[in-house]
C-alpha positions in Angstrom: 35.2 31.5 93.0 37.7 29.0 91.5 35.1 26.1 91.9 32.4 28.2 90.2 34.8 29.1 87.3 35.7 25.4 87.0 32.1 24.3 86.8 31.2 27.0 84.3 34.1 25.9 82.1 32.9 22.3 82.2 29.3 23.2 81.2 30.6 25.5 78.4 32.7 22.6 77.1 29.7 20.3 77.3 27.7 22.7 75.3 30.4 22.9 72.6 30.7 19.1 72.4 26.9 18.7 72.2 26.7 21.3 69.3 29.7 19.9 67.4 29.3 16.2 67.7 26.4 15.8 65.3 28.7 16.8 62.5 30.5 13.5 62.9 27.4 12.0 61.5 27.3 9.1 64.0 23.8 9.3 65.5 24.4 6.7 68.2 27.3 8.8 69.5 25.3 12.0 69.3 22.4 10.5 71.2 24.7 9.1 73.9 26.5 12.4 74.5 23.2 14.4 74.5 21.4 11.9 76.8 24.4 11.8 79.2 24.6 15.6 79.3 20.8 15.9 79.9 21.1 13.3 82.7 24.0 15.0 84.6 22.6 18.5 84.2 19.1 17.8 85.5 17.6 20.7 87.4 14.9 20.8 90.1 12.6 23.2 88.3 11.3 23.6 84.8 9.1 26.4 83.4 5.7 25.7 82.0 6.9 26.9 78.6 9.7 24.2 78.2 7.3 21.6 79.6 4.7 22.5 76.8 7.4 22.2 74.1 8.6 18.8 75.4 5.0 17.6 75.8 4.3 18.1 72.1 7.2 15.8 71.1 6.4 13.4 73.9 2.8 13.0 72.6 4.2 12.2 69.1 6.5 9.6 70.6 3.8 8.1 72.8 1.3 7.9 69.9 3.9 6.1 67.8 4.7 3.8 70.7 1.0 2.8 71.1 0.5 2.4 67.3 3.5 0.1 67.1 1.6 -2.6 69.0 -0.8 -2.9 66.0 2.0 -3.1 63.4 4.7 -5.8 63.6 8.2 -4.3 63.0 11.7 -5.5 63.8 13.1 -4.9 67.2 16.1 -2.9 65.9 13.8 -0.5 63.9 11.6 -0.1 67.0 14.4 1.0 69.3 16.1 3.1 66.6 12.9 5.1 66.2 12.7 5.7 69.9 16.1 7.2 69.8 15.2 9.4 66.8 11.9 10.6 68.2 13.5 11.4 71.5 16.1 13.7 69.9 14.2 17.0 70.1 13.2 16.3 73.7 16.7 15.6 74.8 18.1 18.5 72.8 15.6 21.0 74.4 16.5 19.7 77.8 20.3 19.9 77.1 20.1 23.6 76.1 17.7 24.6 78.9 19.6 22.8 81.6 23.0 23.9 80.5 22.0 27.5 80.6 20.5 27.2 84.0 23.8 25.6 85.2 26.1 28.2 83.7 24.5 31.7 83.0 27.6 34.0 83.0 29.4 34.1 79.7 27.3 31.4 78.2 25.9 33.5 75.3 29.5 34.1 74.1 30.1 30.4 74.3 27.2 29.8 71.9 28.9 32.2 69.4 32.4 30.9 69.9 31.2 27.4 69.3 29.7 28.6 66.0 33.0 30.2 65.1 34.9 27.0 65.8 32.4 25.2 63.6 32.9 27.7 60.8 36.7 27.5 61.0 36.6 23.7 60.8 34.3 23.9 57.8 36.6 26.4 56.0 39.6 24.1 56.7 37.7 21.1 55.2 36.9 23.3 52.1 40.6 24.1 51.8 41.7 20.5 52.2 39.1 19.5 49.5 40.5 22.1 47.2 44.1 21.0 47.7 43.1 17.4 47.2 41.2 17.9 43.9 42.8 21.1 42.7 39.4 22.5 42.0 36.1 23.2 43.8 32.5 22.7 42.7 29.0 22.4 44.1 29.2 18.6 44.0 32.6 18.6 45.8 31.5 21.1 48.4 28.4 19.1 49.2 30.0 15.7 49.0 33.1 16.4 51.2 32.3 19.6 53.1 28.7 19.2 54.4 25.3 20.0 53.1 24.2 22.8 55.4 24.6 24.3 58.9 21.6 25.9 60.5 23.6 26.7 63.6 26.1 28.9 61.7 23.2 30.9 60.3 22.0 31.6 63.9 25.5 32.7 64.9 25.7 35.0 61.9 22.4 36.6 62.9 23.5 36.9 66.5 26.7 38.6 65.4 25.0 41.0 63.0 22.6 42.1 65.7 24.9 41.8 68.7 23.9 45.2 70.1 20.3 44.2 70.3 21.3 41.3 72.5 23.7 43.4 74.6 26.9 41.6 73.5 29.5 44.3 74.2 32.2 43.4 71.7 34.2 45.7 69.6 33.0 46.4 66.1 36.4 45.2 64.7 36.1 41.9 66.5 32.5 41.4 65.5 33.1 42.2 61.8 36.0 39.7 61.7 33.8 37.0 63.2 31.0 37.9 60.7 33.4 37.4 57.8 34.4 34.0 59.0 30.9 32.7 59.7 29.4 34.3 56.5 32.0 32.8 54.3 31.6 29.4 55.8 27.8 29.6 55.6 27.9 30.7 51.9 30.2 27.8 51.0 27.6 25.2 52.1 25.6 26.5 49.0 22.5 25.5 50.9 19.2 26.8 49.6 17.6 26.1 53.0 20.3 28.1 54.8 19.7 31.1 52.5 16.0 30.9 53.2 16.7 30.6 57.0 18.9 33.7 56.9 16.2 35.8 55.2 13.5 34.6 57.6 15.6 35.2 60.8 16.8 38.5 59.5 13.3 39.7 58.8 12.2 38.2 62.2 14.7 40.0 64.3 14.0 43.3 62.5 10.4 42.8 63.6 8.8 42.5 60.2 6.7 39.5 61.1 4.7 41.7 63.6 2.1 43.0 61.2 2.0 46.8 60.7 2.2 49.1 57.7 6.0 49.2 57.7 6.3 45.4 58.0 3.8 44.9 55.2 5.8 47.1 52.9 9.1 45.3 53.8 7.5 41.9 53.4 5.9 42.8 50.1 9.2 44.2 48.8 11.1 41.1 50.0 8.6 38.8 48.3 8.8 40.8 45.1 12.6 40.7 45.2 12.5 36.9 45.6 10.0 36.5 42.8 12.1 38.7 40.4 15.3 36.9 41.4 13.7 33.5 40.8 12.3 34.7 37.4 15.8 35.8 36.4 17.2 32.4 37.3 14.4 30.6 35.5 14.9 32.7 32.4 18.6 32.1 32.5 17.7 28.4 32.5 20.7 26.7 34.2 21.1 23.1 33.1 21.4 19.9 35.2 25.1 18.9 35.4 26.3 22.4 34.9 29.6 23.5 36.4 30.4 26.1 39.1 27.6 28.4 40.0 25.3 27.0 37.3 24.9 23.8 39.3 23.8 25.8 42.3 21.4 27.9 40.2 19.9 24.7 38.8 19.1 23.6 42.3 17.4 26.9 42.9 15.4 26.7 39.7 13.9 23.3 40.6 13.4 24.2 44.3 9.8 25.4 44.1 8.8 22.2 42.3 11.0 19.6 44.0 9.0 19.1 47.2 5.5 19.4 45.7 5.5 17.4 42.5 2.8 14.8 42.4 3.8 12.7 39.4 7.3 11.2 39.2 8.7 8.7 36.8 10.9 6.5 39.0 12.4 4.9 35.8 13.7 8.3 34.6 16.7 8.9 36.8 16.7 12.6 36.2 13.1 13.0 37.2 13.6 10.6 40.1 16.7 12.4 41.5 15.5 15.9 41.0 12.2 15.2 42.7 13.1 12.5 45.2 11.7 14.3 48.2 8.3 14.4 46.5 8.6 10.8 45.6 9.1 9.9 49.3 6.0 11.9 50.3 3.9 10.3 47.6 4.9 6.8 48.7 4.5 7.6 52.4 0.9 8.9 52.0 0.0 6.0 49.7 1.4 3.2 52.0 0.1 4.7 55.3 -3.4 5.3 53.7 -3.4 1.6 52.7 -3.4 0.7 56.4 -6.9 2.3 56.8 -8.3 5.0 59.0 -6.4 4.0 62.1 -3.1 4.3 60.3 -4.0 7.7 58.8 -5.0 9.0 62.3 -2.3 7.4 64.5 0.4 6.2 62.1 2.1 2.8 61.7 4.1 3.1 64.9 7.8 2.8 65.9 9.9 0.9 63.4 7.6 1.5 60.5 9.4 1.8 57.1 8.4 2.9 53.6 9.1 0.6 50.6 10.6 2.8 47.8 10.0 0.1 45.2 13.6 0.2 44.2 17.0 0.4 45.8 18.9 3.7 46.2 22.2 4.9 47.5 22.1 7.1 50.6 24.5 9.9 51.4 26.1 7.5 53.9 26.9 5.1 51.1 24.3 2.5 51.9 22.1 0.7 49.4 18.6 0.6 50.7 15.0 0.0 49.7 13.1 0.2 53.0 13.5 3.6 54.7 12.5 4.4 58.3 13.3 8.1 58.2 12.3 10.5 55.4 13.6 13.9 54.3 10.3 15.4 55.2 9.7 15.8 59.0 5.9 16.1 58.6 5.9 12.9 56.5 8.1 11.0 59.0 5.8 12.0 61.9 2.8 11.1 59.8 4.3 7.6 59.1 5.0 7.0 62.8 2.1 8.7 64.6 -0.3 9.8 61.9 -2.3 13.0 61.5 -2.5 13.1 65.3 1.3 13.4 65.6 1.5 16.0 62.8 -1.0 18.1 64.6 1.2 18.2 67.7 4.3 19.0 65.6 2.3 22.0 64.2 1.2 23.0 67.8 4.8 23.0 68.9 5.6 25.6 66.1 2.6 27.7 67.1 3.7 27.7 70.8 7.3 28.5 69.8 6.0 31.6 67.9 4.0 32.9 70.8 5.9 35.8 72.3 6.4 36.4 76.1 5.3 39.9 77.1 8.2 42.1 78.3 9.6 45.6 77.8 13.2 44.3 77.9 14.9 44.8 74.5 16.8 41.4 74.8 13.5 39.5 75.5 11.8 41.2 72.6 14.6 40.1 70.3 14.7 36.6 71.6 10.9 36.5 71.0 11.5 37.6 67.4 14.2 35.0 66.9 11.8 32.3 68.2 9.1 33.5 65.9 11.5 33.4 63.0 12.6 29.9 64.1 9.0 28.7 64.1 8.4 30.0 60.6 11.7 28.5 59.4 10.8 25.1 60.9 7.9 24.9 58.4 10.6 24.9 55.7 13.1 22.8 57.7 10.5 20.1 58.5 9.5 20.0 54.8 12.9 19.4 53.4 15.3 18.4 56.2 13.4 16.7 59.0 13.4 19.8 61.3 14.5 19.0 64.8 14.5 15.3 64.1 17.4 15.4 61.6 20.4 13.5 63.0 22.8 16.3 62.1 20.6 19.0 63.6 21.4 20.8 66.8 18.8 23.6 66.8 16.8 22.0 69.6 19.8 22.7 72.0 19.9 26.4 70.9 16.1 26.7 71.3 16.3 25.3 74.9 19.1 27.8 75.6 17.1 30.8 74.3 14.0 29.8 76.2 15.9 29.6 79.5 17.8 32.8 78.7 14.6 34.6 78.1 13.0 33.3 81.3 16.0 34.4 83.5 16.1 37.9 81.9 12.4 38.3 82.9 13.1 36.8 86.4 16.0 39.2 87.0 13.9 42.2 86.0 11.2 41.2 88.4 13.7 40.8 91.2 15.2 44.2 90.5 11.7 45.8 90.6 10.9 44.1 93.9 14.3 45.2 95.3 13.5 48.8 94.3 10.0 48.7 95.7 11.3 47.3 99.0 13.7 50.2 99.4 
């Protein structure tokens, strides 16, 4: 019993470290810890479901690897891209294998890790306020982080803890919700707000089409449209203070990723629509390589020439970029349309529910459907599972394994009953 408890604690700590370490923003360290964890937790059996997910990302990597032989790139860029394209694969394995190793109180570990992350974020916000004697959108984003998808998942899990059979007291859950909700809000991330709405609608079952779902979805869309219209009419200005700066980001959100004409000499136009600029340049430069580049990409180590130098969030001055904000565009650059196709296939597979009458399984199915829908947004603006700060792949691997073991235990119980 003591040995089992000790092993469980080790795996729980490993999970927490793997979730928290990306926020140090040192990708080499993140990859090392994840890869080491995946290696030491290897199991002897994997489900066909997790194999299919991993196969999608493996095909993207393999396609980029083969394409790289037809495009000369630096050795450093080549190996760096291998590490980046391996990230979703390693993350899925880490989450899947850790849950298989430690099933007992592992779901609570997932939530406690998120609470630790929220508390750390709130402490950083407080330190930032004490340092500058004020708080603003720019200070929050520059010193406290840009977003945290993981905390949004934790908020959803806490709000619907009864659906997932987490038997905690209402008082405790409400206290945790307050901490995580406040932390999530203070990221002032448009993507996280969208994520919350999508996951909330998903776990309520509104993405399974019926009359009630259509009414709710229509009402939600109408509310979003009216809310955006109100913000647009208010016309928040660039460089505004306080909440106006955040409202300005919301105002330009529908245009920012899709604009097709950008004046790179106009710093306002360039900065406000930088994601679109990256996409335009990527399509133009990949297409210049001909049909083979369009179909199979420019391979590992490929970069995009922005035509001017820019400062990154990490304080580097660069002109040639290997990784874009857009996950679809990054995969297109490395492995072409073929790679993008398998990225889409992964999201379709993720959204495919597993048949079961277990309430917990049904709700995990709904969370995965919501995740697949959110990944469309996440890939478009934040690299999806490829983002170096992202840890969703670990959580996905965990949920897949959790769902499988729930179904397995139900089957064992039915067999036991039939035998008696």
